[in-house]
N, C-alpha and C positions, 0 to 999 in steps of 0.2 A: 504493500500500500504506500502511496506517495505521502510525503509529509509536507508541513508548511501550508502555504496558501493553495497548493494544488491538491490537498487532501479532498477526496470526493465529498466527505461529510461537510467540510467547510464550504465548498463550492455549492452544495445543495442548500445549506443554510443561508448563504448570501444570494441565492437566486433572485429573490424579490428586488434586489438592488441593481440587477443587470439592466433593466429597462430604463430607470431614471439615469443611471450612469451613461447608458447609450444615448439618451436624449441630450444630456449635457455635453457629451463629446461631439455629437453631430452638430449641435448648436454652435459650439466653439469653432468647429471646422468651417461651418457655413459663414459665421461672422468674420472669420479670417480670410476666406477665399472668395466669397460671393459678395458682390456689390450690387445693391438694388438699383435698377434703372430709375430715372426720375418719375416715370409714369407709375411706378409701384412704391414710391416712397411713403405713401399713406399706410402701407402695411406696418410700418414701424409703430403706428398708433393703433390702427384697426386690429392688427394681429393679436397683441396682448389683450385688448378688450374682448375680442371674439372668444379666445381660448379660456381666459379667466372667468368670463361671465358664464360660459358653458360649464366649466368646472363648478362654479358657484351654484348654478341651477341643478346640476347633478347631485351635489352634496345635499342640497335642500330636498330634492326628490327622494334620494336614498336615505335621508335622515341621518347624516353623518356629521355630528356637531363639530368635531375638531377640523375636519376638512373644510367645513363651511367657514369657520373662523379664519383659517389660512387663506382660502380663496377670497373671502370678503376683504381681508386686510390687504391682499395684493391688488385687488381691484381698486381699493381706496388709494393705495400708493400710486398706481398708474394715473388715476384721476387727479390726485393732488399734484403730481409732478407736471401734469399738463396744464391745469387751471391755476395753480398757485406756485409758479416757478420761483426759486430763490433758495439761498443757502439755509435760511432758518427752517423752511419747510422741509428741505431735503434732510437736514439733521434730525428733525423730529420724526420723519418717516423711518429712517434707518434705526431709530430707537423704538418707536411704537410697534412696528411690525414684528420684530423678534419678541418684544414684550407680550404682545397678543399671543404669540405662539407658546411662550412659556406658560402663560395663564391657561391656555387651552390644554396643554399637556398635563398640567397638575390638577385641572378641574375635571371631575368625573364626566365620562361620556354620557350626555343626556339627550343626544339627538339635536337636530337642527330645526324641528318644527313644533316643538312643544314649549312649555312654560319657560324653561331655562334659556331657550334661544332668544327670547326678547331681551334678556339681560345683555347678551352679546350685541344685539342690534343697538341697544341704548349706548353701550360702551363705544361701539364703532361710530355712532352718530356724534357723541361727545368729542371723539378724536377728530372727526371731520370739522367740527366747529373750532377746535383748537388750531388745526392747520389753517383754516380760513382766517382766524384772528392773527396768527403768526405772519401770514402773507401780507398783512397791512402794516406790519411794524418795520419791515425792511432791515431786520437785524442781520449782522454778519458776525458770527461767533469766532473770536480769535483765541479763546481759551484752548490750551493744548488738548484737553479732553474732547472738545466739541469742534475743533477746527476741521473744515471740510471744503470741497471734496479732495481726495476720495473719502471713503467712509471714515468718520472720526473714530478716535480710540474708544470712546464710550459705546459707539455703535458696534464696533468689532467685538467688544466684550459682551454686549447683549446678544450678538449673533452666536458667539461661542456658548453662552448659557442656553440659548434657545435650541441650538443644535444638540447639545448634551441632553437637554430635556426631551427632545424628540427621539433620540437614540434610546434613552432610558425608558420611554414609553413603549418603544417598539420591541425592546429586548425582553424575553428571548424569542417571542413568537415570530417577529419579523414578517408580519403580514404585509401585503402589497400596499394597503392604504397607509399603514404606519410608516413604512419606508418612503412612500410617496410624499407624505407631509414633510419629512426631513429633506427629501430631494428638492421639493419646491422651495424650501427655505434656502438651500444651497444656491439654487438658480437665482433667487432674489439677491443674495449676497453678491454674486458675481455681477448682476445687473447694477447693483448699487456702487460697486467698485468702478464700473465703467459708465457712470451716469452722464459724464461729459460727452460720451459718444452715443448719439441717439440710436444708431443702428444696432450697436451691441446691446444697449439697454433694452430696446424693444425685442430683440431676439431672445434674450434670456428671460424676460418677463413672459414672453410667449412660451418658452420652454417650461416655465413654472406651471402655466396653465395646462400644457400638454401632459406633464408628469402627473398632475392631479387627475386629469381625465382618465388616463390609462389606469392609474391606481384605483379609481372609483369603479371602473369597468371590471378590473381584476377582482376587486372586493365583492362586487355583485356576483361574479362567476363563482367565487369561493363559497359564498353563502348558499348559492343554489346547488352546488355540486359536492360540498364537503360537509360532513357531519360535525357540528360544533362541539359535541361532547367528547368523542373519541379522536377527532382529528383525521379520521379516515375518509376517503371519498364515499359519497352516499350512493343510494340506489340509482339516482338519475345518472351519475357518472358511470356506474356499471352498465346501464342500458346503452349509453353512448359508446362505451368500449366494445360491447357485444356486437355492434353493427359492423365493426371493422375486422372481426375475427375470420380466420380461414376455416378449413375443415378439420384442423388438428388442434384440439384444446381440451382442457378438463376444468370442471367446475365443482367446487365443494361448498356445501351449505353447513354452517356452523351454528349451533344453538347452545346457549348457556343452560346447563342443567339446573332445575329447581330455582329458576330466577325469581319467580313470584314469591318463593319462600324467603329469599334474601330481602326482598322489599317488605314483606309483611312482618318479618321477625326483626330486622335491623333498621328499617327505614329506607327511604328513597336515596338518601345521601350514600349509604353503603351500596345500594344497587347501582348508582352511578359509578362508584369506585370499581365495582366488579366489571362493568362494561368498559371502563377505561383500561383496566388491567388486561382484559381479553383482547381489546382492540390493539393494545401495544404489543402483545405477543403475536397476534395475527400479522401485524405489520412486519415482523421479523421472519416470517415463514420462508423456508428455502425453496429451491426448485424454480425460481423465477415467478413465484406466486404473487398476486396483487390482491390486497385485502380491501374489502368494502363493508360498510355497515348497511345491511339490507333493510333493517327496520326492527324496532323493539330490541329484543335480546338476540336477534338473528343476524349473522354475518355471512358474507360470501367470500370465497377465494377463487380467483381466476388464474389459470395457468395457461397462457397462450403458447401454442406450438409444443404442447406436451402430451404424452400418452398417460392414460390413467395409471398404469402400472409404475410409471416413473414418479408420480406425485404421491403415491401411497406412503412410502417411507417418510416423506416430509410431513404429511398429515399426521402420521403416528407420532413422530417426534414432537410436533406441535401439541398434540393432545397430552402427551406425557409431560411436557414443560409446564403446561397450565395446571395439570394435576399436582405436580410437585411443588408449586408455589404456595406459600402460606401467607395469606393477606392479614396483616395485623389490624385490628379494630381498637381504637383508643377507648379505654373505659371512661364512662361518664365522670367518675370521681378522680380521674388522673390529673394531677396538678399541672398547671401551665408553667409555673416557675421551675427552672432547672435545679435551683438550690433545694427547694422543697421536695422535688422529685428524688434527689439523692437521699434525703432523709427517709423517704417512704419507699425506697426502691424494693425493699424486701416484700412489701405488701402488694406491689404493682403486678408482679408476675401472675398472681392469682386473679387479678381483676381485668387485665387485658385479655382480649379474645383473638384467636387466630382462626380465620375461615379458610376452608378448602374449596376452591372453585374447580369445577370440571365442565367439559363441553362434550357434546355429541356431534359427530361429523358424518355427513352423507356426501358421497362423491360420485360423479358420473362423467362420461365423455360421449361424444357422438358415436352412434352405433345402434343397430337394430331400429326400433321405431323412433328413437330419439336422434334427430338429425339437426334440427335448428337449435340455437342457443336457448330459446324459451323452453323447448322440449327437454334439453339437457338439464336445465335448472329444475324442471318439474321432476325429472328422474332423480336428481340429487336430493330433492326434498323428500321423495319417497324413501330413498336410502337413509336419510336422516331420521325419518319416522321409524324405520326398522331398527336403527341404532338405539333409539329411545325405548322402543318396545322390548328390546333384548337386555335392558338393564342400564342404559346410559353410559357415558364416559367411554364411548367406543367409536371406531371408524368403520362405516359400512359402505358398501358399493351396490 
């Protein structure tokens, strides 16, 4: 296995950052090599408005509060730069935009269309009034912290804090939208550094809008195709994948044994932990298998380009690994304090519980009456039923 930044696990983790990084690189290349003809010079202004307003509308429609704040702040920055030009306004913009991002990252996600959103709209409105007032003063800050352009020192410090907050909020999930918010902030910082060059400024403000649009689309796709509890692709993703299969594949249906008992005895929180545990184990199945959450306590494993006999050892190893895991359940009277826990450690062993989770698996492949993916899934379901009828915690074909 390769080490360093070429490690496959690291590359997979950083995958959501590829598109924002690509947009920023393409924008930098275009700003350096491409000169807009006079007939298209209006794009320097129209481009940022079009993309950022589109991102703003999508954030509102998808009810994503942090993306809405970022997009609205950037729209305000473009408008203020156009209608209230001047050093004082520029200085205020490069401080207020990252400040808004910091607040958005530390404030809980409450959506963009409900009660909490109006507080953001009020804040943005007050900032707009502040910028309009500053434009009438004609101030030119000469203090070392506020001297500009390029971005004054206090602005750069605010950018650093805002970027750190965006990364903190994104880690460790690194979803497309969380990374997109950070990418849009980077684009705005570059634009602010090149505020004296209208072409570069407009290009990177447009890039910020493009990054947010792509991130919102990817977030929408993630919510539609990925199960939020286990992190596995959902049933819709499986159905999409089945359409592109050839004639050689195997499918396994996996069901958590006695799942209703876990919920009834220990509560839904423990039931959710059981599903997460099983989902994590399924994601590690060998043989090139792909795990999906099919619904409820049922999962699917798809093995493209594999024979049934080839996947059975991997299914048996998976079943055994889940059976051998002991899931600890924290006792209700277990102290939260580490120091108190040490004092009572002798009593805790008898109060904590360990649950054993098992699964039943039914597997099938094309052959006989089962030729289509839907028919193979039905055959795997029938095999799963036989595994449960014969005592559970088994692999059946």
